[in-house]
N, C-alpha and C positions, 0 to 999 in steps of 0.2 A: 483216446477213450470213447470218442464219438461212435466208432464201430461197435464197441461193446454195449453202448446205450441202445443202438439199433437192434443188436442181437437180443438184448433182454426184452425190449418192447415188442419184438417180433418172434419171440421164442415159441409161440404157439403155431407159427407157420411151418408146415411140413411139406417140403417139395422134393425130398430125396437128396438134397444137396445141403451142405453147410450154409447157413444164412449169412455168415461173415467169413470171407475168404481174403487172404493177403498173399500176394506174390512178391518174392524178394530174391536177391542174389544168395547163392550158397554161402553159409556162414553168417548171414545177417538175419536169421530167423528168430532171434531172441525178442520177446515181446517188448522189452524196454528200449530196443535200438531205435524204434520209430515212434515211441510213446503209444504202443499198442496195448499197454497194460490196462487192466480193468478196475484197479483200485477196489472200492468196496463192493463192486458188482460181482467179484469173484471169478475164479478161473473158468467157470462154465461158459463165460461170454468172451473168452479169448478167440482170436481168429483161427480158422483152419489154414495153416501156413503152407505155402507151396514154394520151397526154396529151389534154386537152381536156374539154369539157362534153358528156357523152353525152346530156343532155336537150335540147341545141340541135338545131334542124332541120338545120343544115349539118354536124353531127358526122360524122366518118369516121375509121376506123382506117387509118392510112397503111400502105403496103407490103404490102397484101393483094391488090393487082391490078397487073399490069404496065401500064406506059404503052403505049398502042396504037401510038405513033410508033416505039418501039424494040422492040416484041414480035418482029417479024420478024428483027431483028438479034441477038436474044438468043443463039441457038446459036453464032454466030460469035464474039460477045464472050466467052462462057464458054470457048470453045476457046482463045482468046488468053490469057485469065486463067490457065487451067490450065498453059499453056506458060510463062508468066511466073513463076508460082508455083514451078514445078519448078526454075527456075534459081536461086531464092533459098532454098529450103527447107533446104538443108544449112547455111546460115549463120544460121538462125533460132534463136539461143540463147535469146531471150526468149519464144519461143512466139507471137509476133505473127502469123506466117503461119498457124499452126494455128488461132488464134482467128478470123482472117479467113476461113479455109476453113469453119469451123464456122458463122459468121454467114451465109456465102454459101449453104451447104446448107440452113440454116433458112429463109432468105429464099426460095429456090427452092421449098421445100416449101410455104410459105405461099402463094406466087403460084399454085401449081398445084393448090391444094386448095379445092374448092367447100365442103366440110364446114367448113373453117376459117372461111371468109367467113361462112357461116351462123351459126357459133357466136358471132361478134362482132356479128351483125346484130340489133339490138334491135327493128327493125321487124317481126321474126317473132313478137313477143309481142303478145297481145291488148291493145288500148288500155286496157281496164278493169284489167288486171293492172299495166300500166305506171303507171296512176294510183294504184293501191293502194300501190306503192312510193313514188310521188311524182315529179312531173315536175320534178326538180331534180337537181343533181349527186349528192347523197347517194343518193337513191332509184335513179337509173338506173345508178350505179356498182354498187350492191348487186345490182340485177337482172342486170347484165352479169356479175358474179362468179358468180351462180347458173348462168347459161348456160354459162360456161366450165368450171366444175367438173362440170356435167352432161355436157359433151362430153369430159371426161377430163383436163383440166388438173390438175396435182398441187397447186400452191401458187399461190394468187391473193391478192394484197394490194391493197386499195382504200383510198386515202388520202382521208379526208373532211375537207376544210378549209373552203372557202367553200361554204355551203349554198344560196346564192341561186339562184332559178330563172333560166332564160335571160333576159337583158336586165334582170334585177333589180338592185337596188342595196342598199347597206347603210343601215339606219336610223342615226340619230345614236347614238353611244356603243356601236356594235357593231364588232367587229374581224374581220379576214379569216379567221383560223384560231382555234385553241383557246388562243391565247396571251393569256389573260384577265387580264393585269396591269392595275393601276389606270391606268398610263400609256397603255394601249392602248384600254381600253373601260370601261364600267360593267358589272360582271360580271352583275348581275341583269337588266339590259336585254338584254345579249348572250345570256344563258341563255334568256330568254323568246322571243327570236328564233330561236336555234339548235336548242334541244332538240326542238321539234315536228318539224323536218325529220329529225333524228337518230332520234327514237322511231319515226316512221312507216317509215323505211327499214329499220331493224334488225328491227323486229317483223314487217314484211312478208317480209323475207328468211328469218327463222326459220320463220314459218308456211308459206312456199313450199317450203322444204327438207323439212319434214315432210309436206306435202301431196303432194309428188312422190316420197316414199319415199327421199329422199337423206339422211335424218337419221342413218343409221348409217354411211354411206360418207363423209360430209362433216363435218368438225369445224370449227365456226365459233368464231373467237376475236376478240373485240372489245376492243381495248386501245389505250392511248396510251403515252406514254413514261414518265410518272411521275405522282404525285399532285399535289395542290395544298395550299398552306399551310393548316393548320387555322384560322388567324386571318386576317381581312381586313387588307389594307394599303390605304392611301388616297393618292391623288394629286389635289390641288386639290379635295378633298372627294368624289372619286369612288372607290368601292370596287372592289377587285380581289383576286386571289390570285396568289401567286408559285409557283415550282417547289418541289416537296417530294418527294424521292426515297425518303423513309423509309417511306411507306405509300401504297398505291393499290388500286383495284378493277379487276377484269377480268371480263368476261362470257364464258362458254363455253357452247356449245350444240351439239347434234347429236353425231356421232361415236359414237353408241350409249352415251353416258355417262348417268349418273344425274343428272337435272336436278332443279330445284325445291329447291335447297339452297344455303346459304351456307357456304363453307369458310373458316375463319379469322375473326379479328376484330382490331380495334385497341383501344387504351384508349378511355376515354369521350370524349376530346377528338379522336380521330382522328389522333393524332400518330405512334404507333409500333405495330407488331404486338404483340398480346397473346396470343391463342390460335392455335396452329398457324401459326407464321411460315413463309413460303415465299419463294423467290427466283425471278427470271425463268427460271432454269435448270430449275426444277421444271415450269414451264409448257411449256418447250420439250421437256423429256423426255416430257411427256404427249403433245405433238404428234408427236414422233418415234415414240413407241410406236404411236400411231394409224396412222401412215403405214407401219409395219412396218420402220422404220430402226433397226438395232441401234446405238443411240447409245452404249452402254457399250463397244463393241468396234470403233467406227468412227473412223478418224483419216485425215487428209490431210497430205501432205507440204508443208511451207512452202518458202520460197525457198532455204533452206539445206539442204533434204533431211531436216529433222527432222519426225517425225510429230506432228501436232497433233490431239488428240481434239476431236470436234465439241462435246462437253460435258465440261469438266473435273470437274464434279460436278452433282448434281441427280437427282431421282427423280420418276417420274410421280405425279400427285396421286391417291392410291389411293381417296379418297372418291368419285371420279368413275366408278369402275369396279365 
């Protein structure tokens, strides 16, 4: 829901691109799959989702170009829609018509913008740079993220699950995403397969942001949902790790922050925070501060009309500034 909060707080920012973009694997574009839902903020703050493998030769971002068969009919269709909407807007207690109108305006803006199409067009990048990121889902999604923020998008989130290159397959004992339970994979085999894709993509993104002078304007946050159990578990002799919300690591770069440091620590077994314990809200407070969003005095009305603060608690990580 954090992305939806940013989308609402920055809704007046018009750059010709969606302010909130999400990249996911094909079939994973439901807003509830990764908690991209907006709750009481409504569907107008949902991300513009880009499903598919951006490394594939046939990859395309849908809804950026009008179908040539209906392009000539578009003005008449829009006129009819406006008249139909006008007849129903007074009865729109749920805000559905307002959301539809917002979607329509966004869609028309995308269809009519060459700059938008160029921002999503990875073929504009030199082959050598694309290869530096890696010709696979992780690499090309990270490159797409850089293109989008460079063109002005406020909040871009790229979900890195399946790292396989186009037409690639999983080796034995490797799992689709990061769910490295012993019942799903052999965690060491999975890590040897997955980590090189991840390392290449993330390091290329960091280097590229700095090389282009985007390191002060763009704050990069690389995170998952939670940590992993300090101890291995086993299934049929195969090792894995389970969910562990008590402690985890997050990588932060750019944003004009002080890099090259580790903030906080766990006990010697990696079980619980020891020095400088923090919560996810501290990370989001850091992000809101970077974006210029007054998180301490910003609230949105829920369905009952009650103001809900975007952060009930949390402070920016001061060591980064």
